[in-house]
N, C-alpha and C positions, 0 to 999 in steps of 0.2 A: 867560342868562335864567333867572329863578327859576321854581320850580314854583307859586308863588302867582300867581293870575290878576290881571291888571291891573284895577284898580278905578278907573273914571273919577271925576273930581272934579265939583263942582257945575256948572262951566261946560259940561261934556259933556251936561248935561241940557237945554240950550237946544234950541229948535226948529231952530236952524241945524245942529245935529249930525245932523238927519234927512237933510240933503242928500246925504251920501255913500251912504246906503242907497237913496235915490231914484235916484242916479246908477248904483249897482250894478245895481239892478233894470232901469233903462232900458238899461244896457249889455247885460244878458242878453236883453232884448226886441229890441234892435237887432242884436246878433250873430245871434240866431235868424232875423232877417229879411234880413240882408245877403246879397246875391247870389241871393236866392230871390224871383223875381218871378213873378207870375201864379199865386200859390197859390190864389186863389179860383176861377180857371178850372180849375186842375188838380183841386182838391177836387170841383168840380161834375162833372168828367169821370169820376170814379172810380165804380165800383160800390159803393154804400153801402147800409147797412141802412135800413129805413123810419124808424127813430128818429134818424137823423143830423140834427143841427141845420143850418139854412141857414148859408152861409159868412159872411154879414153879422153873425151873432151873436158870432163869436169876438173881434172887435175890442173891443166894449164889455165883454164878460165879462173878457177879459184885462186891460183897463185897470183895472177895479175890483180884480181879483185882485192885479195888480202893486202897486197902491197899498197894499193890505192887507199884502202880503209885505214891502214896504219899512218900513212902520210896525212890523210885528212884529219885524223885525231890530233896528230902532232901539230899541224898548222893552227888548229883552234886553241890548243893548250898554250902554244907560244904567244898567242895574242891575248888570251883571257884567263889563263890558269884553269883551275877546276871549277866549272860552272854547271848549271843544269844541262847545258848542251853536252858536256862530257859524261854526265850521268846517263843521259839518253843513249849516248854512244856505248857506254858500258852495258846497258840493258840489252841493246841490240846484239852485242857480242855474245852475251850469255845465251840469248835465244838462238843465235846462230850455232853456238857450240852444242846445244842440246838436241838440235834437229836430227842429226845423223844417228845418234843412239836411239832416239824414239823411232825413226823410220826404219833403219836397218837393224839395230840391235834388238828392239822390241817387236818390230814388224807391225807397229801401230800406225797405219797410214792415216787414219782419221785424226788421231791425236797429233801426228806430225803436221797435218794440214792446219790444225788450230795453232800450233806453234809457229808455223811459217806465216800464217796470216797475221798473227800478232807481231812477228818479226818485221813484216812488210810495213805495218803501222809504225813500229819503232824506228825503222830506217827513215820513213817519211818525217817523223817528228825530229829525228836527228838532222836531217837535211834542212828543215825549217829553222831549227835552232842554230845550226852552223852558219846559215846564209848571212845573217847580220854581222857575224864575227869574221868570216872568211868565205867569200864567194867561191874561191878556188876549192876550199875544203868541201863545201856543199856540192860543187860540181864533180869532185872526185868520187862522191858517193852515188851519183846518178847511174853509172853503169851497174853498180852493185844492186841498186834498187830495181833496175830494169831486169837484171838476171834473176833476182828473187821473185819478181812478178812472173817471169816465165816459169821458174821453179815451182811457184805456187800453183799455176795452172797444170803443170806436169804432175805434181803431188795429187791434185784433185782428180785428174784423169786416172792415175794409177789406183788411187783409193776406190774410185768408182768401178774400175775394171777388175780389181782383185778383191 
């Protein structure tokens, strides 16, 4: 393989090329939830800070964020093909996918905090790498990064309280 990044042709710009990014994000969401049932009940049973959101809020927020994450990856791929920016993107998706099984499946709140802290850094790296390729793509990741910032604080508070 050469050092030159793959540059997709015009056919790769079609909306159909968004499907693999939607599938990758859906896979991360599904992997995160596989074998982890009763998360809402478990979340409610935890000692939480007063600023913790209700469990029903997570589904709608993540649905919107996952759509934005998929579009961001697609926009970058359309412009540059597979580059280190999309490798960082893939890494943050994996870290995102494993957080739920660690936190809820294993009940390892401290380990989940390590995962989400590394996820936060990976999202930041992805934003930095996306920006020169597509400012819109980088911008689409900012609400995700903000939510993960909040979720990191919540994870830390729950770990401390439980």
